[in-house]
C-alpha positions as CSV (number, residue, x, y, z in Angstrom):
1,Y,120.4,134.0,83.8
2,N,117.7,132.1,82.4
3,E,119.3,132.3,79.1
4,Y,121.6,129.9,77.0
5,K,125.0,131.6,76.8
6,S,127.9,130.7,74.5
7,Y,131.2,131.8,75.9
8,L,134.0,132.6,73.6
9,S,137.1,131.0,75.2
10,M,140.2,132.7,74.2
11,S,143.6,132.8,75.8
12,W,147.4,132.5,75.3
13,N,147.1,128.9,76.0
14,K,145.4,126.8,73.3
15,C,144.9,123.6,74.7
16,P,143.7,123.3,78.5
17,H,145.7,120.6,80.2
18,L,143.9,117.7,81.9
19,V,144.1,117.9,85.6
20,I,144.4,114.5,87.4
21,V,142.9,114.5,90.8
22,A,144.1,111.8,93.2
23,M,141.6,110.8,95.7
24,L,141.6,108.5,98.9
25,F,138.4,106.6,99.2
26,T,137.4,105.6,102.7
27,L,134.3,104.2,104.2
28,A,134.3,106.9,106.8
29,E,131.9,109.8,107.5
30,S,133.4,112.7,109.3
31,E,132.7,116.2,110.6
32,T,134.2,117.7,107.6
33,E,133.8,115.6,104.9
34,T,131.7,112.7,103.8
35,A,133.1,110.0,101.8
36,F,131.4,106.6,101.0
37,N,131.7,103.1,99.7
38,V,131.3,102.8,95.9
39,E,128.7,100.2,96.5
40,L,126.1,102.8,96.4
41,H,122.7,101.7,95.3
42,G,120.0,104.0,94.0
43,H,120.0,107.6,95.6
44,R,121.4,108.7,98.8
45,Q,121.5,111.9,100.6
46,F,124.1,113.5,102.8
47,H,123.4,116.4,105.2
48,L,125.6,119.6,104.9
49,H,127.9,120.4,108.0
50,R,126.6,124.1,108.0
51,K,124.6,126.5,105.6
52,L,126.0,127.1,102.3
53,E,127.5,130.3,101.7
54,V,129.1,132.2,98.6
55,G,131.9,130.7,97.7
56,D,131.2,127.0,98.6
57,V,132.2,124.3,96.5
58,I,130.7,120.7,96.5
59,T,132.4,118.0,94.9
60,A,131.6,114.4,93.9
61,W,133.4,111.6,92.1
62,G,131.9,108.7,90.4
63,V,132.8,105.9,87.8
64,M,130.8,105.2,84.8
65,Y,130.6,101.5,83.5
66,N,128.3,102.0,80.7
67,N,127.6,105.5,79.1
68,T,123.8,104.4,78.8
69,A,123.3,105.2,82.8
70,T,121.7,108.4,84.0
71,L,123.0,110.4,87.1
72,S,122.5,113.5,88.9
73,M,124.0,115.7,91.7
74,N,121.2,117.9,93.5
75,I,121.3,120.5,96.3
76,L,118.4,120.0,98.6
77,A,116.2,122.0,100.8
78,P,113.5,120.8,103.5
79,G,109.9,120.0,101.8
80,G,111.4,118.1,98.8
81,V,112.8,121.3,97.1
82,Y,115.7,120.9,94.9
83,L,117.7,124.0,94.6
84,I,119.4,122.6,91.7
85,H,119.3,119.4,89.7
86,V,122.3,118.6,87.7
87,D,121.2,115.6,85.6
88,F,123.6,114.1,83.2
89,R,122.0,112.0,80.4
90,P,124.7,110.5,78.4
91,N,122.3,108.3,76.6
92,R,121.1,111.1,75.0
93,D,124.0,113.2,74.7
94,Y,123.1,116.1,76.9
95,M,122.4,117.1,80.4
96,V,119.7,119.0,82.2
97,L,119.8,122.0,84.8
98,N,116.6,122.3,86.4
99,N,115.1,122.9,89.9
100,Y,111.9,121.5,91.7
101,I,109.6,123.4,94.0
102,P,106.4,121.3,95.1
103,H,104.0,124.2,96.0
104,R,105.2,126.0,92.6
105,G,104.1,123.1,90.6
106,G,107.1,120.8,90.8
107,W,109.8,121.1,87.9
108,Q,110.5,124.9,86.8
109,N,111.6,125.5,83.5
110,G,114.8,123.8,82.7
111,Y,117.6,123.7,80.2
112,R,119.2,121.1,78.2
113,V,122.8,121.5,77.3
114,A,124.7,119.5,74.6
115,F,126.8,117.2,76.4
116,S,128.6,114.2,74.8
117,S,128.6,111.0,76.1
118,S,132.2,110.8,75.5
119,N,133.1,112.9,77.9
120,F,132.6,110.0,80.5
121,K,135.4,107.6,80.2
122,I,134.3,103.9,80.8
123,G,135.9,102.5,84.1
124,E,137.7,105.9,84.8
125,V,136.8,108.3,87.6
126,F,134.9,111.4,86.9
127,M,134.6,114.6,88.9
128,V,131.3,117.0,89.2
129,E,131.5,120.3,91.1
130,I,128.6,122.9,91.9
131,R,130.3,126.2,92.8
132,V,127.9,128.7,94.6
133,K,128.5,132.2,93.2
134,P,126.8,135.5,94.3
135,K,123.8,135.0,91.7
136,V,124.4,131.6,90.0
137,Y,125.3,128.0,90.5
138,V,128.5,127.2,88.3
139,V,128.7,123.5,87.2
140,Y,132.2,122.1,86.3
141,F,132.9,118.5,84.9
142,N,136.3,117.1,85.4
143,G,137.5,120.6,86.0
144,N,136.0,122.2,82.8
145,K,133.2,124.6,83.1
146,I,129.7,123.7,81.7
147,P,128.9,126.7,79.7
148,L,125.7,127.7,81.0
149,N,125.3,129.2,84.7
150,F,122.2,128.3,86.5
151,N,120.1,131.1,88.3
152,R,119.6,130.7,92.2
153,R,116.0,130.7,92.3
154,A,115.6,130.4,95.9
155,S,118.1,131.2,98.9
156,I,121.2,128.9,99.6
157,K,120.4,129.3,103.4
158,T,117.7,126.6,103.1
159,A,119.9,123.8,101.7
160,D,120.4,121.2,104.0
161,R,121.6,118.4,102.2
162,I,123.4,116.8,98.9
163,G,121.7,114.3,97.0
164,L,123.8,111.8,94.6
165,H,121.2,109.8,92.5
166,K,121.8,107.5,89.7
167,G,119.3,105.5,87.1
168,S,120.9,102.2,86.9
169,E,123.7,100.0,88.3
170,D,125.9,101.0,85.3
171,V,127.2,104.1,87.3
172,H,128.9,104.5,91.1
173,W,129.0,107.6,92.9
174,T,132.3,107.0,94.9
175,A,133.0,110.1,96.9
176,L,131.6,113.4,98.1
177,H,133.3,116.5,99.6
178,L,131.0,119.1,101.4
179,P,131.9,122.6,102.4
180,K,133.7,122.6,106.0
181,N,133.1,124.3,109.1
182,K,134.7,127.6,109.4
183,D,134.9,127.8,113.2
184,R,138.1,125.7,113.3
185,L,141.0,125.6,111.0
186,L,141.3,122.4,108.6
187,P,143.6,121.1,106.3
188,F,144.0,122.3,102.7
189,S,145.8,119.5,100.7
190,I,147.1,116.9,103.5
191,K,145.4,114.8,106.1
192,A,146.9,113.7,109.3
193,N,147.3,109.7,109.9
194,T,148.0,109.4,106.2
195,L,151.5,108.1,104.7
196,Y,152.6,110.3,101.7
197,R,155.1,109.0,99.3
198,P,157.3,111.3,97.1
199,E,157.2,110.4,93.4
200,F,160.9,109.8,93.3
201,E,163.4,108.0,95.4
202,L,165.0,110.2,98.1
203,E,168.7,111.0,97.4
204,E,171.3,113.1,99.3
205,G,170.3,116.8,99.1
206,D,166.6,116.3,98.6
207,I,164.0,118.2,101.2
208,I,161.0,117.3,102.6
209,T,159.0,120.6,103.7
210,V,155.8,120.6,105.9
211,W,153.6,123.6,106.8
212,G,151.1,124.0,109.5
213,V,149.0,126.6,111.4
214,F,149.9,126.7,115.0
215,A,147.6,126.9,117.9
216,N,147.7,127.6,121.5
217,E,146.9,124.9,123.7
218,T,147.6,122.3,121.2
219,T,148.9,118.9,122.1
220,R,152.0,117.2,120.9
221,F,152.4,117.2,116.9
222,S,155.1,115.3,115.0
223,V,156.6,114.7,111.3
224,N,157.3,111.1,111.1
225,L,159.6,109.4,108.4
226,R,158.5,106.1,107.8
227,S,160.4,103.0,106.6
228,G,159.1,100.2,104.2
229,N,158.9,97.9,107.2
230,G,156.5,100.4,109.2
231,Y,159.5,101.7,111.4
232,T,160.1,105.2,112.1
233,L,163.5,106.6,110.5
234,L,162.8,110.1,112.3
235,R,160.2,111.5,114.5
236,V,160.3,115.3,114.9
237,E,158.0,116.0,117.8
238,F,156.9,119.1,119.1
239,R,155.7,119.5,122.7
240,P,154.7,122.9,123.2
241,P,153.9,124.8,126.2
242,P,152.8,125.4,129.0
243,D,153.7,121.8,129.9
244,E,156.9,121.4,127.8
245,N,158.7,124.0,125.5
246,I,160.9,121.6,123.5
247,V,161.2,119.4,120.1
248,V,162.4,116.0,120.5
249,F,164.2,113.8,117.6
250,T,164.0,110.1,117.8
251,S,163.3,106.8,115.8
252,Y,161.7,103.6,116.4
253,E,162.0,100.0,115.6
254,G,160.8,96.6,117.2
255,G,158.9,98.6,120.0
256,I,161.9,100.4,121.0
257,W,162.3,104.3,120.9
258,M,165.8,105.7,120.6
259,Q,166.8,108.0,123.2
260,G,165.9,111.5,121.9
261,L,167.8,114.4,121.2
262,Q,166.1,117.8,122.3
263,A,166.1,121.3,121.1
264,E,164.3,124.4,122.4
265,M,161.1,125.1,120.8
266,P,161.3,128.0,118.4
267,S,158.6,130.8,119.2
268,I,155.5,129.9,116.8
269,K,152.6,132.3,117.3
270,H,148.9,131.4,117.5
271,G,147.2,131.4,114.1
272,K,150.4,131.7,112.1
273,V,151.9,129.4,109.7
274,F,155.0,127.6,110.3
275,K,157.5,125.7,108.2
276,V,159.5,122.5,109.1
277,K,162.2,121.6,106.5
278,I,164.1,118.2,106.6
279,V,167.3,118.3,104.5
280,C,168.5,114.7,103.7
281,G,172.2,114.3,104.0
282,K,174.7,111.5,103.6
283,D,174.3,110.0,107.1
284,K,172.1,112.5,108.8
285,F,168.9,114.5,108.7
286,G,168.9,118.5,109.2
287,V,165.9,120.0,110.9
288,T,164.8,123.6,110.5
289,V,161.9,125.4,111.6
290,N,161.0,128.7,110.3
291,S,164.5,129.2,109.2
292,N,165.9,128.3,112.7
293,P,168.3,125.5,112.5
294,L,167.5,122.9,115.2
295,G,170.1,120.6,114.5
296,S,171.2,117.2,112.8
297,V,169.9,113.9,113.6
298,E,172.1,111.0,112.6
299,Y,170.3,108.0,110.7
300,R,169.1,105.2,113.0
301,P,171.8,102.4,113.0
302,G,171.2,99.9,110.2
303,Y,169.3,102.0,108.1
304,A,170.0,104.4,105.3
305,L,168.1,106.8,103.0
306,K,167.2,104.2,100.7
307,D,164.8,102.7,103.4
308,F,162.6,105.7,103.5
309,D,159.0,105.0,102.3
310,G,156.8,108.0,103.3
311,V,155.9,110.9,105.6
312,E,153.1,110.6,108.3
313,L,151.9,113.8,110.3
314,L,150.2,113.0,113.7
315,G,148.7,115.1,116.5
316,G,147.6,118.7,117.1
317,K,144.4,119.8,118.6
318,N,142.6,123.1,119.4
319,G,142.9,124.5,115.7
320,M,146.6,123.2,115.2
321,T,146.6,121.7,111.7
322,W,148.9,120.3,109.0
323,T,148.3,122.2,105.7
324,D,151.0,121.2,103.1
325,L,153.6,118.6,102.5
326,H,156.1,118.8,99.4
327,F,159.0,116.8,98.4
328,Y,162.0,118.8,96.7
329,N,163.9,117.0,94.4
330,K,167.7,118.4,94.8
331,D,168.0,118.8,91.0
332,V,164.8,121.0,91.3
333,V,165.9,124.6,92.4
334,R,164.2,127.8,92.9
335,L,164.4,129.5,89.6
336,A,165.5,133.3,89.8
337,L,162.9,135.8,88.4
338,T,165.0,138.7,86.7
339,S,162.1,141.1,86.2
340,A,158.4,141.4,86.3
341,T,155.5,143.5,84.9
342,Q,151.7,143.5,85.7
343,S,148.6,144.8,84.2
344,S,148.2,147.9,86.5
345,V,149.7,149.4,89.3
346,A,147.7,150.2,92.7
347,D,148.8,152.1,95.5
348,G,152.4,152.6,94.3
349,S,152.8,148.7,94.5
350,N,155.6,148.0,92.0
351,P,155.5,144.3,90.1
352,E,158.9,143.8,91.7
353,N,157.5,143.7,95.0
354,A,156.8,139.8,94.3
355,I,160.3,138.9,93.6
356,D,162.0,140.9,96.6
357,G,162.2,137.6,98.9
358,N,159.7,139.2,101.5
359,T,157.1,136.5,102.1
360,D,155.3,137.9,105.2
361,G,152.3,139.2,103.6
362,K,152.2,142.4,105.2
363,A,151.0,145.6,103.4
364,G,153.7,147.3,101.6
365,S,155.6,143.9,100.6
366,C,153.0,142.8,98.0
367,T,152.0,143.9,94.4
368,Q,148.6,145.0,93.4
369,S,146.8,145.0,90.1
370,R,143.5,146.6,90.2
371,G,142.0,147.0,86.6
372,G,138.5,148.3,85.7
373,A,136.0,146.5,87.7
374,G,138.6,144.5,89.1
375,E,138.8,142.1,86.0
376,N,141.5,141.0,83.5
377,N,144.6,141.5,86.2
378,F,147.8,139.6,85.7
379,W,151.3,139.6,86.9
380,E,154.2,138.2,84.8
381,G,157.6,137.4,85.9
382,Y,160.5,136.7,83.7
383,L,163.3,134.0,84.2
384,A,166.8,134.2,83.2
385,E,166.5,131.5,80.6
386,N,164.0,128.9,79.2
387,S,163.6,126.5,82.2
388,T,161.6,123.6,83.2
389,V,158.9,124.4,85.6
390,T,157.6,122.1,87.9
391,E,155.8,124.3,90.8
392,V,154.9,128.0,91.2
393,V,154.4,129.4,94.8
394,M,152.2,132.2,95.5
395,Y,152.4,134.1,98.8
396,N,149.0,135.8,99.8
397,T,148.5,138.9,101.7
398,E,147.6,138.6,105.5
399,H,145.1,141.7,104.9
400,N,141.8,140.8,106.9
401,K,139.8,141.4,103.8
402,H,142.2,141.4,100.7
403,Y,143.2,138.0,101.3
404,K,139.9,136.7,99.6
405,Y,141.2,138.1,96.3
406,L,143.3,135.4,95.3
407,P,140.8,132.4,94.5
408,G,140.1,132.2,90.8
409,A,143.9,133.0,89.9
410,T,145.3,131.0,87.2
411,V,148.9,129.9,86.5
412,Y,150.7,129.7,83.4
413,V,154.3,129.2,81.8
414,G,154.6,130.6,78.7
415,D,151.2,130.0,77.1
416,V,150.8,126.7,79.0
417,Y,148.1,126.4,81.6
418,C,149.3,125.1,84.9
419,G,146.5,125.2,87.3
420,E,144.3,127.3,89.4
421,I,143.8,128.6,93.1
422,Y,140.3,127.3,94.3
423,K,140.2,128.5,98.1
424,V,142.2,130.2,100.5
425,D,142.3,131.0,104.2
426,K,143.6,134.0,106.0
427,N,145.9,132.0,108.0
428,H,147.4,130.2,105.0
429,L,149.8,132.5,103.1
430,A,151.7,130.3,100.7
431,Y,149.7,128.3,97.9
432,A,151.3,126.1,95.1
433,V,150.3,125.1,91.7
434,K,152.1,122.2,90.1
435,C,153.4,122.8,86.5
436,D,154.0,119.1,85.3
437,N,157.7,120.1,83.5
438,V,156.3,123.0,81.3
439,V,159.4,124.7,79.5
440,G,158.9,128.3,79.3
441,S,160.8,131.5,79.9
442,S,158.4,133.3,82.1
443,V,155.3,132.8,84.6
444,R,152.1,134.5,84.6
445,I,149.5,134.7,87.1
446,V,146.2,136.1,85.9
447,Q,142.8,137.1,88.0
448,N,140.0,137.7,85.8
449,Y,137.3,137.9,88.6
450,N,138.9,140.3,91.1
451,Y,142.0,142.2,91.9
452,L,145.2,140.4,92.1
453,I,147.4,140.9,95.0
454,L,150.6,138.9,95.3
455,C,153.1,139.2,98.2
456,E,155.8,136.9,96.6
457,V,156.2,134.5,93.8
458,E,158.7,131.6,93.8
459,V,159.3,129.4,90.8
460,Y,160.8,125.8,91.0
461,G,162.2,123.6,88.7
462,K,165.2,122.6,86.5
463,K,167.3,125.3,84.4
464,G,167.2,124.7,80.9
465,E,164.8,122.9,78.8
466,S,164.7,119.4,80.2
467,G,160.8,118.8,79.9
468,D,158.9,116.5,77.9
469,G,159.2,118.7,74.5
470,N,155.7,118.9,73.9
471,H,154.9,122.2,75.3
472,K,155.0,125.3,73.0
473,I,157.0,128.2,74.0
474,V,155.8,131.8,73.3
475,E,158.3,134.7,73.4
476,R,156.4,137.9,73.9
477,D,157.0,141.6,74.6
478,E,155.2,142.4,77.6
479,D,153.6,145.6,76.1
480,H,152.5,144.0,72.7
481,F,149.9,141.5,72.9
482,F,146.3,141.2,74.0
483,M,144.3,138.3,74.9
484,V,140.8,137.1,75.8
485,T,140.2,135.0,78.9
486,K,139.8,131.4,78.5
487,I,137.1,129.7,80.1
488,Q,137.5,126.2,79.5
489,P,134.0,124.3,78.7
490,V,133.3,120.9,78.2
491,L,131.9,121.6,74.8
492,P,132.6,124.7,72.5
493,D,129.0,125.5,71.9
494,V,125.8,125.5,73.5
495,E,122.5,123.6,72.1
496,I,119.1,124.0,73.1
497,F,116.3,121.2,72.4
498,D,112.6,121.8,72.6
499,K,109.5,120.4,70.7
500,G,111.1,119.1,68.0
501,A,113.4,122.1,67.3
502,S,116.9,123.2,68.2
503,I,119.2,126.0,68.1
504,R,123.1,125.5,68.0
505,V,125.5,128.4,68.7
506,T,129.3,128.0,68.1
507,I,132.1,130.2,67.7
508,D,133.8,129.3,64.2
509,N,137.1,130.7,64.9
510,R,137.7,129.7,68.3
511,D,141.2,127.9,67.3
512,S,142.6,131.1,66.0
513,L,141.9,133.2,68.9
514,E,142.8,131.0,71.7
515,K,146.5,132.3,71.6
516,V,148.4,135.4,71.8
517,L,147.1,138.2,69.8
518,P,149.4,141.2,68.9
519,V,148.3,144.5,69.9
520,G,147.1,146.5,66.7
521,R,146.4,143.4,64.4
522,N,142.4,143.4,63.9
523,A,140.7,140.3,64.9
524,A,136.9,139.3,65.0
525,I,134.8,136.9,66.8
526,E,132.8,134.6,64.5
527,C,129.4,133.4,66.1
528,R,127.6,130.9,63.9
529,V,123.8,130.0,64.3
530,E,122.2,126.8,63.2
531,T,118.7,126.1,63.4
532,K,116.8,122.7,62.9
533,N,112.7,123.2,62.3
534,L,113.0,126.9,62.8
535,D,112.8,129.8,60.5
536,I,114.8,133.0,61.0
537,E,112.9,136.2,60.0
538,N,116.1,137.9,58.4
539,P,119.2,135.8,58.7
540,E,121.4,138.8,57.6
541,D,120.3,141.2,60.3
542,K,123.3,141.9,62.6
543,S,120.8,142.7,65.7
544,N,119.8,139.0,65.5
545,V,122.9,138.4,67.8
546,K,123.5,140.4,71.0
547,W,127.3,140.5,72.2
548,Y,128.4,140.9,75.8
549,R,131.5,141.4,78.0
550,V,131.3,139.3,81.3
551,N,132.8,141.1,84.2
552,P,134.3,139.0,87.1
553,D,131.1,139.1,89.2
554,G,129.2,137.8,86.5
555,E,127.3,140.9,85.6
556,E,127.5,141.9,81.8
557,E,127.9,144.9,79.6
558,E,125.9,144.8,76.3
559,L,128.3,145.7,73.5
560,T,126.6,147.8,70.6
561,E,129.5,148.9,68.6
562,A,131.8,146.9,66.2
563,T,129.1,144.4,65.4
564,A,128.6,143.0,61.9
565,M,127.0,140.2,59.7
566,N,129.6,138.4,57.4
567,V,127.0,137.5,54.8
568,E,129.6,135.6,52.7
569,K,130.8,133.4,55.8
570,G,127.3,133.2,57.1
571,V,128.4,134.4,60.7
572,Y,127.8,137.2,63.1
573,E,130.8,139.3,64.1
574,Y,132.4,141.1,66.8
575,K,135.1,143.0,65.5
576,F,138.2,144.3,67.4
577,E,140.0,147.1,65.6
578,N,143.2,148.1,66.6
579,P,143.1,146.4,69.6
580,T,145.0,146.8,72.9
581,S,145.5,145.2,76.1
582,A,142.5,147.0,77.5
583,D,140.2,144.9,75.1
584,S,141.2,141.6,77.2
585,G,138.1,140.0,78.6
586,I,135.5,137.5,78.6
587,Y,132.9,137.8,75.7
588,R,130.1,135.9,74.6
589,C,127.3,136.1,71.8
590,E,123.6,135.5,72.5
591,F,121.2,134.5,69.7
592,R,117.9,136.4,70.4
593,K,114.6,134.3,70.0
594,Q,113.0,137.1,68.6
595,A,114.6,136.8,65.3
596,I,112.9,133.8,65.0
597,V,109.7,133.9,62.7
598,E,106.7,134.6,65.2
599,K,105.1,131.2,64.6
600,H,108.1,129.3,65.8
601,R,109.1,131.5,68.7
602,D,107.1,129.3,71.4
603,R,109.2,126.5,70.4
604,I,112.3,128.2,71.9
605,P,111.8,129.5,75.5
606,V,114.9,131.4,76.0
607,D,117.4,133.4,74.1
608,V,120.7,131.1,73.2
């Protein structure tokens, strides 16, 4: 991948949504992740907890106070080696991707990518991710992919540290998340000993649901509903065997625990997910574990539901971990999916398998889509009416190998992007994506980088169009559209600078292609090439540009047919004639440096 690539980004969602990441900044450094004080000066390095592996994601957060600052995120190895150097230079409106190997002369061939300083918002948190792929590093900024992959030039097994550097005091790195050890189970989206509050005031009928993974020989663990004055409205404490086998319900005020009620602890298997559901009643809480009602607990005398402040999860050892916590408003219900379709059917698995109510993840209860080379797979479920969707929950397979297919799956309501599944664990079946009150009549789950296996899909929200009204609703016949997958870049183009010369490659008609396109209607991708201080030998030669279709593993298939040069518009084209759903995919155009007159070719080191 030592080439500049301009990815065409087309999809049924025209405008990607901004994903806001909430972070807890602490001063602690623990075994599983590193967070540090915002008062970070100069360069700091943090040791990895284990060797890097394909699929790992390294995430760092920071705050920019003056966009003239420079900053970089680096994967380091012994001997002063930089495996990748991600260097942002907002004062020059570009970024640099490079690596450094001392015994090979230092800095290797690097690339400059156009990156506007406006991507940094003064005083606001930004996020940088480096994702380790089979052959490349992929960089994301605020959830958006930088449109250039950086080839892995040395073994990732040599990586031992992450370096966060900055060029001035006008920028502060604030937090760093490192890949976690795999020798024990770790939380996905929640932490123990942290108070979590709902976004709404709890009322009668609302539900608190907590998920965890059980482990034999764990110590006691509990779900605690705290009041605003720091007391405990309800503690649901699990006391597992061999010492005990009970669940105790109690509350606490002023140093006094109320005499607790007890129930027999339901059977929970080692390494399996369990669910605790607490229903808020008029004057009591109802508690259920894995669909087993354990009983009702009256509110502590002198307290009511209005005193609730948040949930804290405590305890658990030897592999037991809390994994998820959800607050369900009584007005938010599970929306019925009346029918479903998918891009292909593998092993006789029907799309309706994902809406049959079976969430056990076992073979035979799931649906599978396995398109050619494992790309461009989707599943779509249809609601009974236009509804306001707040959340989509997907249940993964428990299969020892196939559970890894889910990362990278993206969720849409109608044509609106909700979110993506980034990482999974074989002991965790349910994965939720928030949809922020999007109005639509269908839910689509897309997997463009692997097979798609879903064992159940649950949609939550409010019946009817009670959303914010800003989302476009697209009605479509399941068999009468095609789409080209959207990769969400920070910039819509790629530019290379060298020796006073530059080449800029853009997709002219991006907006007209980033939406649902009907089958049978001809379309074309328009690729424009602009040069500075460079001459093109024959600007009207269509072979100046190569076209590629990108496979899920990052490998590419060169396209030789259906290419043209539109002299009138001055663009290179790749044409879709009578397109079908099979034409869905990721495409890119690449300008060949051989098209430049010979005397200028040494100014540009790579194709663009």
